[in-house]
FIDO-331759 format. One record per residue (C-alpha): x, y, z; residue in one letter. Coordinates in steps of 0.1 Angstrom, whole numbers. Layout:
# residues N
+-------+-------+-------+---------+
:     x :     y :     z : residuo :
+-------+-------+-------+---------+
:     X :     Y :     Z :       A :
...
+-------+-------+-------+---------+
# end
This chain:
# residues 471
+-------+-------+-------+---------+
:     x :     y :     z : residuo :
+-------+-------+-------+---------+
:     0 :     0 :     0 :       M :
:    29 :    24 :     9 :       A :
:    42 :    23 :   -27 :       I :
:     8 :    30 :   -42 :       I :
:     2 :    58 :   -17 :       M :
:    35 :    75 :   -23 :       I :
:    27 :    76 :   -60 :       E :
:    -5 :    95 :   -51 :       K :
:    16 :   119 :   -30 :       V :
:    39 :   127 :   -58 :       F :
:    10 :   130 :   -83 :       E :
:    -6 :   156 :   -60 :       I :
:    28 :   173 :   -54 :       F :
:    33 :   178 :   -91 :       K :
:    -2 :   193 :   -94 :       E :
:     5 :   217 :   -67 :       I :
:    38 :   228 :   -84 :       C :
:    18 :   236 :  -115 :       S :
:    -3 :   261 :   -96 :       V :
:    13 :   295 :   -88 :       P :
:    14 :   298 :   -50 :       H :
:    41 :   323 :   -39 :       G :
:    35 :   343 :    -7 :       S :
:     7 :   368 :   -13 :       G :
:    -5 :   349 :   -43 :       N :
:   -22 :   318 :   -27 :       T :
:   -58 :   322 :   -39 :       E :
:   -54 :   296 :   -67 :       L :
:   -38 :   270 :   -44 :       I :
:   -64 :   277 :   -17 :       S :
:   -92 :   270 :   -43 :       E :
:   -73 :   239 :   -54 :       Y :
:   -77 :   226 :   -18 :       C :
:  -114 :   236 :   -16 :       V :
:  -121 :   219 :   -49 :       N :
:  -104 :   188 :   -36 :       F :
:  -127 :   188 :    -6 :       A :
:  -157 :   192 :   -28 :       K :
:  -146 :   164 :   -51 :       K :
:  -143 :   140 :   -22 :       H :
:  -174 :   151 :    -4 :       S :
:  -154 :   164 :    26 :       L :
:  -166 :   192 :    49 :       R :
:  -144 :   222 :    47 :       Y :
:  -140 :   258 :    59 :       Y :
:  -123 :   287 :    42 :       K :
:  -117 :   321 :    57 :       D :
:  -110 :   356 :    42 :       E :
:   -73 :   352 :    48 :       A :
:   -73 :   322 :    24 :       G :
:   -68 :   295 :    51 :       N :
:   -85 :   262 :    44 :       V :
:   -96 :   235 :    69 :       V :
:  -107 :   201 :    56 :       I :
:  -124 :   176 :    80 :       Y :
:  -126 :   138 :    77 :       K :
:  -145 :   115 :    99 :       D :
:  -126 :    87 :   118 :       P :
:  -122 :    53 :   103 :       T :
:  -137 :    22 :   120 :       E :
:  -123 :    17 :   156 :       G :
:  -114 :    54 :   160 :       F :
:  -149 :    67 :   166 :       E :
:  -142 :    78 :   202 :       T :
:  -106 :    90 :   195 :       S :
:   -98 :   127 :   199 :       P :
:   -93 :   147 :   167 :       A :
:   -58 :   152 :   153 :       V :
:   -48 :   183 :   134 :       I :
:   -25 :   179 :   104 :       L :
:   -10 :   213 :    93 :       Q :
:    11 :   228 :    66 :       G :
:    12 :   261 :    47 :       H :
:     1 :   270 :    12 :       L :
:    27 :   295 :     1 :       D :
:    63 :   291 :   -11 :       M :
:    93 :   313 :   -12 :       V :
:    98 :   323 :   -49 :       C :
:   135 :   326 :   -58 :       V :
:   149 :   323 :   -94 :       K :
:   181 :   327 :  -112 :       T :
:   189 :   357 :  -133 :       G :
:   183 :   336 :  -165 :       K :
:   149 :   322 :  -155 :       S :
:   119 :   335 :  -173 :       T :
:    93 :   321 :  -149 :       I :
:    66 :   346 :  -138 :       D :
:    57 :   334 :  -103 :       F :
:    24 :   353 :  -104 :       E :
:    10 :   332 :  -132 :       K :
:    34 :   303 :  -142 :       D :
:    38 :   269 :  -127 :       G :
:    72 :   254 :  -120 :       L :
:    93 :   234 :  -145 :       K :
:   101 :   203 :  -126 :       L :
:   132 :   182 :  -129 :       I :
:   129 :   146 :  -117 :       E :
:   155 :   119 :  -112 :       T :
:   154 :    86 :   -94 :       D :
:   164 :   104 :   -62 :       D :
:   152 :   140 :   -63 :       F :
:   126 :   164 :   -75 :       I :
:   138 :   200 :   -82 :       S :
:   128 :   229 :  -104 :       A :
:   145 :   244 :  -134 :       E :
:   160 :   278 :  -125 :       G :
:   138 :   284 :   -94 :       T :
:   131 :   273 :   -59 :       S :
:   109 :   242 :   -57 :       L :
:    85 :   251 :   -29 :       G :
:    87 :   216 :   -14 :       A :
:    85 :   238 :    17 :       D :
:    56 :   234 :    21 :       D :
:    40 :   217 :    -9 :       A :
:    50 :   183 :     4 :       I :
:    28 :   189 :    35 :       A :
:    -2 :   196 :    13 :       I :
:     5 :   165 :    -8 :       A :
:     9 :   143 :    23 :       F :
:   -24 :   156 :    38 :       C :
:   -45 :   154 :     7 :       L :
:   -33 :   119 :     0 :       A :
:   -44 :   109 :    35 :       V :
:   -77 :   126 :    30 :       L :
:   -83 :   108 :    -3 :       E :
:   -74 :    73 :     9 :       S :
:  -100 :    48 :    21 :       D :
:   -73 :    24 :    34 :       S :
:   -55 :    45 :    60 :       I :
:   -66 :    41 :    96 :       A :
:   -69 :    73 :   115 :       H :
:   -88 :    93 :   142 :       P :
:  -110 :   123 :   133 :       P :
:   -88 :   146 :   111 :       L :
:   -88 :   184 :   109 :       E :
:   -64 :   193 :    81 :       V :
:   -53 :   229 :    82 :       V :
:   -36 :   247 :    53 :       F :
:   -25 :   283 :    62 :       T :
:   -18 :   312 :    38 :       A :
:    13 :   334 :    37 :       D :
:    34 :   316 :    63 :       E :
:    67 :   326 :    47 :       E :
:    62 :   364 :    49 :       T :
:    49 :   366 :    85 :       G :
:    26 :   337 :    93 :       M :
:    -4 :   359 :    84 :       Y :
:   -27 :   330 :    78 :       G :
:   -20 :   313 :   111 :       A :
:   -25 :   347 :   129 :       K :
:   -58 :   353 :   112 :       A :
:   -72 :   318 :   117 :       L :
:  -101 :   314 :   141 :       D :
:   -91 :   283 :   159 :       T :
:  -126 :   278 :   173 :       S :
:  -133 :   258 :   141 :       V :
:  -108 :   232 :   154 :       L :
:  -115 :   207 :   182 :       S :
:   -82 :   189 :   181 :       G :
:   -57 :   192 :   210 :       K :
:   -29 :   173 :   191 :       M :
:   -13 :   188 :   160 :       M :
:    13 :   174 :   136 :       I :
:    30 :   202 :   117 :       N :
:    46 :   190 :    84 :       I :
:    70 :   219 :    78 :       D :
:   104 :   204 :    87 :       S :
:   132 :   195 :    63 :       E :
:   152 :   168 :    79 :       E :
:   141 :   132 :    81 :       E :
:   147 :   115 :   115 :       G :
:   143 :   148 :   134 :       T :
:   113 :   157 :   154 :       L :
:   110 :   193 :   163 :       L :
:    94 :   202 :   196 :       V :
:   103 :   239 :   200 :       S :
:   112 :   269 :   177 :       C :
:   123 :   305 :   177 :       A :
:   101 :   335 :   176 :       G :
:   107 :   364 :   152 :       G :
:    98 :   397 :   137 :       V :
:   102 :   415 :   104 :       R :
:   119 :   449 :   101 :       A :
:   115 :   473 :    71 :       D :
:   141 :   501 :    70 :       A :
:   139 :   529 :    45 :       S :
:   160 :   558 :    33 :       F :
:   143 :   588 :    17 :       E :
:   162 :   593 :   -16 :       I :
:   176 :   627 :   -26 :       K :
:   186 :   627 :   -63 :       T :
:   207 :   649 :   -84 :       E :
:   190 :   662 :  -116 :       N :
:   215 :   651 :  -143 :       N :
:   224 :   622 :  -166 :       F :
:   257 :   604 :  -162 :       C :
:   277 :   575 :  -175 :       D :
:   272 :   546 :  -151 :       A :
:   281 :   510 :  -145 :       L :
:   257 :   482 :  -135 :       K :
:   274 :   456 :  -113 :       I :
:   256 :   423 :  -107 :       T :
:   267 :   398 :   -81 :       L :
:   251 :   364 :   -87 :       N :
:   254 :   326 :   -81 :       G :
:   256 :   328 :   -43 :       L :
:   243 :   298 :   -25 :       T :
:   217 :   317 :    -4 :       G :
:   193 :   295 :    16 :       G :
:   169 :   296 :    45 :       H :
:   177 :   323 :    70 :       S :
:   166 :   301 :    99 :       G :
:   180 :   266 :    92 :       T :
:   211 :   278 :    72 :       E :
:   220 :   311 :    88 :       I :
:   249 :   294 :   106 :       D :
:   265 :   279 :    75 :       K :
:   287 :   310 :    69 :       G :
:   272 :   318 :    34 :       R :
:   276 :   352 :    20 :       L :
:   248 :   377 :    18 :       N :
:   248 :   391 :   -17 :       A :
:   235 :   425 :    -7 :       V :
:   262 :   431 :    20 :       I :
:   289 :   415 :    -2 :       A :
:   282 :   439 :   -31 :       L :
:   280 :   469 :    -8 :       A :
:   314 :   461 :     5 :       K :
:   328 :   457 :   -31 :       L :
:   315 :   491 :   -42 :       I :
:   323 :   510 :   -10 :       K :
:   348 :   537 :   -22 :       D :
:   350 :   575 :   -17 :       D :
:   348 :   579 :   -55 :       D :
:   316 :   558 :   -59 :       V :
:   281 :   574 :   -61 :       Q :
:   251 :   551 :   -59 :       L :
:   222 :   553 :   -84 :       V :
:   203 :   522 :   -73 :       S :
:   207 :   489 :   -55 :       I :
:   184 :   459 :   -57 :       D :
:   188 :   424 :   -45 :       G :
:   174 :   394 :   -26 :       G :
:   139 :   379 :   -30 :       S :
:   125 :   372 :     5 :       A :
:   132 :   385 :    39 :       D :
:   137 :   349 :    53 :       N :
:   161 :   339 :    25 :       A :
:   198 :   347 :    25 :       I :
:   202 :   370 :    -5 :       A :
:   218 :   351 :   -34 :       S :
:   220 :   380 :   -59 :       F :
:   223 :   418 :   -60 :       C :
:   227 :   445 :   -86 :       S :
:   239 :   481 :   -81 :       A :
:   241 :   509 :  -106 :       V :
:   269 :   533 :   -97 :       I :
:   288 :   562 :  -112 :       T :
:   323 :   577 :  -104 :       S :
:   348 :   601 :  -117 :       K :
:   367 :   573 :  -135 :       N :
:   345 :   543 :  -142 :       L :
:   372 :   522 :  -157 :       E :
:   394 :   526 :  -127 :       K :
:   365 :   519 :  -104 :       T :
:   357 :   487 :  -124 :       K :
:   393 :   475 :  -120 :       N :
:   393 :   481 :   -83 :       K :
:   360 :   462 :   -79 :       I :
:   372 :   433 :  -100 :       E :
:   404 :   430 :   -79 :       S :
:   383 :   431 :   -47 :       A :
:   360 :   405 :   -61 :       F :
:   388 :   381 :   -69 :       E :
:   399 :   382 :   -33 :       K :
:   363 :   376 :   -22 :       L :
:   359 :   347 :   -46 :       R :
:   390 :   330 :   -33 :       R :
:   379 :   334 :     3 :       S :
:   344 :   320 :    -1 :       C :
:   349 :   289 :   -21 :       G :
:   338 :   267 :     7 :       G :
:   303 :   283 :     9 :       T :
:   297 :   302 :   -24 :       D :
:   318 :   285 :   -50 :       K :
:   295 :   296 :   -79 :       N :
:   297 :   333 :   -72 :       I :
:   300 :   355 :  -103 :       T :
:   302 :   392 :  -110 :       I :
:   293 :   411 :  -142 :       S :
:   296 :   446 :  -155 :       F :
:   275 :   465 :  -179 :       E :
:   280 :   501 :  -191 :       K :
:   249 :   522 :  -191 :       T :
:   234 :   557 :  -188 :       K :
:   217 :   567 :  -156 :       A :
:   195 :   596 :  -146 :       Q :
:   193 :   611 :  -111 :       Y :
:   221 :   595 :   -91 :       P :
:   215 :   596 :   -53 :       I :
:   229 :   626 :   -35 :       N :
:   266 :   619 :   -28 :       E :
:   263 :   622 :    10 :       T :
:   233 :   600 :    12 :       L :
:   249 :   575 :   -12 :       S :
:   278 :   571 :    12 :       K :
:   255 :   567 :    41 :       S :
:   235 :   539 :    24 :       V :
:   265 :   519 :    14 :       I :
:   282 :   523 :    48 :       S :
:   250 :   514 :    66 :       C :
:   246 :   481 :    46 :       I :
:   283 :   472 :    51 :       C :
:   281 :   477 :    89 :       E :
:   246 :   463 :    96 :       V :
:   245 :   433 :   120 :       P :
:   238 :   401 :   100 :       D :
:   239 :   363 :   104 :       G :
:   243 :   346 :   138 :       V :
:   241 :   370 :   167 :       I :
:   243 :   345 :   195 :       S :
:   243 :   307 :   201 :       M :
:   223 :   288 :   228 :       S :
:   241 :   281 :   260 :       E :
:   217 :   252 :   268 :       N :
:   213 :   234 :   235 :       I :
:   244 :   224 :   216 :       K :
:   248 :   240 :   181 :       E :
:   215 :   258 :   183 :       L :
:   214 :   293 :   170 :       V :
:   197 :   314 :   196 :       Q :
:   194 :   348 :   179 :       T :
:   200 :   359 :   143 :       S :
:   194 :   386 :   118 :       L :
:   191 :   383 :    80 :       N :
:   190 :   411 :    54 :       L :
:   167 :   395 :    28 :       G :
:   157 :   422 :     3 :       I :
:   169 :   456 :    -8 :       I :
:   149 :   476 :   -34 :       A :
:   153 :   511 :   -49 :       T :
:   120 :   529 :   -56 :       G :
:   113 :   563 :   -70 :       E :
:   116 :   581 :   -37 :       N :
:   132 :   556 :   -13 :       K :
:   155 :   526 :    -7 :       I :
:   138 :   499 :    13 :       K :
:   157 :   472 :    32 :       I :
:   139 :   442 :    48 :       T :
:   152 :   420 :    76 :       H :
:   141 :   389 :    94 :       A :
:   150 :   387 :   131 :       L :
:   148 :   354 :   150 :       R :
:   154 :   345 :   186 :       S :
:   143 :   318 :   211 :       S :
:   145 :   344 :   238 :       L :
:   120 :   373 :   237 :       S :
:   144 :   396 :   256 :       A :
:   172 :   391 :   230 :       E :
:   147 :   396 :   201 :       K :
:   137 :   429 :   217 :       E :
:   173 :   439 :   223 :       E :
:   183 :   431 :   187 :       L :
:   153 :   451 :   174 :       S :
:   165 :   482 :   194 :       K :
:   201 :   477 :   181 :       K :
:   189 :   475 :   145 :       L :
:   167 :   506 :   149 :       E :
:   196 :   525 :   164 :       A :
:   219 :   514 :   136 :       H :
:   196 :   527 :   109 :       Y :
:   189 :   559 :   129 :       K :
:   226 :   566 :   129 :       K :
:   226 :   566 :    91 :       F :
:   194 :   587 :    87 :       G :
:   169 :   558 :    80 :       A :
:   137 :   548 :    97 :       K :
:   126 :   513 :   107 :       V :
:    92 :   497 :   110 :       N :
:    87 :   464 :   128 :       F :
:    58 :   441 :   120 :       H :
:    48 :   404 :   117 :       S :
:    59 :   396 :   152 :       D :
:    53 :   359 :   162 :       Y :
:    60 :   340 :   194 :       P :
:    85 :   312 :   201 :       A :
:    71 :   277 :   205 :       W :
:    80 :   263 :   239 :       E :
:    88 :   227 :   247 :       F :
:    59 :   206 :   261 :       K :
:    67 :   178 :   285 :       E :
:    48 :   145 :   285 :       N :
:    38 :   148 :   249 :       S :
:    16 :   120 :   235 :       I :
:    26 :   128 :   200 :       L :
:    63 :   129 :   207 :       Q :
:    60 :    94 :   223 :       R :
:    39 :    78 :   196 :       V :
:    60 :    92 :   167 :       I :
:    94 :    85 :   182 :       T :
:    82 :    49 :   190 :       Q :
:    69 :    45 :   154 :       T :
:   102 :    58 :   140 :       Y :
:   122 :    33 :   161 :       K :
:   100 :     4 :   149 :       E :
:   106 :    14 :   113 :       I :
:   142 :    26 :   113 :       Y :
:   156 :     5 :   142 :       G :
:   172 :    36 :   159 :       K :
:   162 :    66 :   180 :       D :
:   147 :    97 :   164 :       M :
:   164 :   130 :   171 :       T :
:   142 :   153 :   192 :       V :
:   153 :   189 :   192 :       C :
:   145 :   226 :   189 :       A :
:   150 :   247 :   157 :       I :
:   160 :   283 :   150 :       H :
:   136 :   287 :   121 :       A :
:   101 :   300 :   129 :       G :
:    72 :   276 :   127 :       L :
:    35 :   282 :   130 :       E :
:    33 :   259 :   160 :       C :
:    40 :   288 :   183 :       G :
:     9 :   307 :   170 :       L :
:   -13 :   276 :   173 :       F :
:     0 :   268 :   208 :       A :
:    -9 :   303 :   218 :       G :
:   -44 :   300 :   206 :       K :
:   -53 :   264 :   215 :       I :
:   -49 :   257 :   252 :       K :
:   -28 :   227 :   262 :       D :
:   -20 :   219 :   225 :       L :
:     3 :   189 :   220 :       D :
:    23 :   197 :   189 :       C :
:    53 :   183 :   170 :       V :
:    68 :   191 :   136 :       S :
:    83 :   166 :   111 :       L :
:    91 :   163 :    74 :       G :
:   113 :   146 :    48 :       P :
:   147 :   157 :    36 :       D :
:   145 :   189 :    16 :       I :
:   179 :   204 :     7 :       F :
:   188 :   241 :     1 :       D :
:   152 :   254 :     7 :       I :
:   144 :   290 :    -3 :       H :
:   171 :   287 :   -30 :       S :
:   173 :   277 :   -67 :       T :
:   191 :   246 :   -56 :       S :
:   161 :   234 :   -35 :       E :
:   154 :   197 :   -40 :       R :
:   131 :   171 :   -24 :       L :
:   144 :   136 :   -17 :       S :
:   118 :   112 :   -31 :       K :
:   130 :    82 :   -10 :       K :
:   129 :   103 :    22 :       S :
:    94 :   115 :    14 :       A :
:    82 :    79 :     9 :       E :
:    97 :    68 :    43 :       R :
:    83 :    98 :    62 :       V :
:    49 :    94 :    47 :       F :
:    49 :    58 :    57 :       D :
:    59 :    68 :    93 :       M :
:    31 :    94 :    94 :       L :
:     3 :    70 :    84 :       I :
:    16 :    44 :   108 :       K :
:    16 :    69 :   136 :       A :
:   -19 :    80 :   128 :       L :
:   -31 :    44 :   132 :       S :
:   -18 :    44 :   168 :       K :
:   -36 :    75 :   179 :       L :
:   -67 :    57 :   191 :       N :
+-------+-------+-------+---------+
# end
């Protein structure tokens, strides 16, 4: 049965990948889930935020069992290479499939969290999986601030046990996570009314990745790296744009600059890049730089230009502190995810994370003071709580026992630095017993993202066996 069921999982997964579902653009995938419920005569609930809940009655022998919530999110982080022509607003992904992996051509895959939707819908469709009453929750816009989970009225749920399927490492059961907040900094642009010869510089091919799970890997941030390359008394900034999501380490960035001697400036930047390239081969071996001569109108005021570049070069980024209690766990971090030059301002977006609310607040104040020093303002939003460890968890016991029966070894139970919706659900549902699991997904939130098919098969098998024990 497991082989037949996993084929259904991958069939649904591919259908999901054909539906545009980037953050802020989840209406089509939300409707896909609603239509699935209608097709299979399942009761459902959809709210104005785009969240969908699908209910399924218990199978025989589970009539008196308490309901179990299965949960994942509908949106994906949309990242693409400079050569990709995909329009994430309207195009599906171009999948690449081998015996071992599924990935996407030139873009992120969105297995975070399409595999959760596929697992859940396959369970809902099956008539052969034994399970208690199910309440399957698909939330909107998790990646940009967990807006769906924040908006969800949890009175539509009766379950006190929840399995979140939003982890990326087989054999690891998450039982706690960091809280976080988003920060938008902005510089008001003062331009000079003249045309000039300019140089567009593009840094590309950096590894990037998830700003929670991979922030400690030492990978370069393209925005900060480019700012350091162009920092020079002779450089005047016209524009700077890079990164694709606040919770993804920026893997590309472009800047248009002018100077008194562009050829000399280009040579200095090329020399500095060569030193950078040699030093980052262990983390960003595919890094490239390109130059394009152009004409630019309205370069940014010289004084402000220097402030913007210096501010980016000096901004705190990456791991801020490590946990003293849990080995190798990042406690607090900061990621510069996006920079964008508009008509009147330059906007810079950060994701802050911490498992300690006091450190999160302290870092927020430090970031605000940093930008104030350079004449910028900061707006904080999308604050979400940490998910605290729960002792005597039934789900933890059942799933770890099931894992040991299948794999013959103990499952790793741990906390994670990335933010998960579990904290929001735990804050809304009293005494919620919650865990998070998932198959191996590598390099999420990057164009190298890939899902292990064999791992997905094993984890799905473990999930349905665990459900059969919750009676």
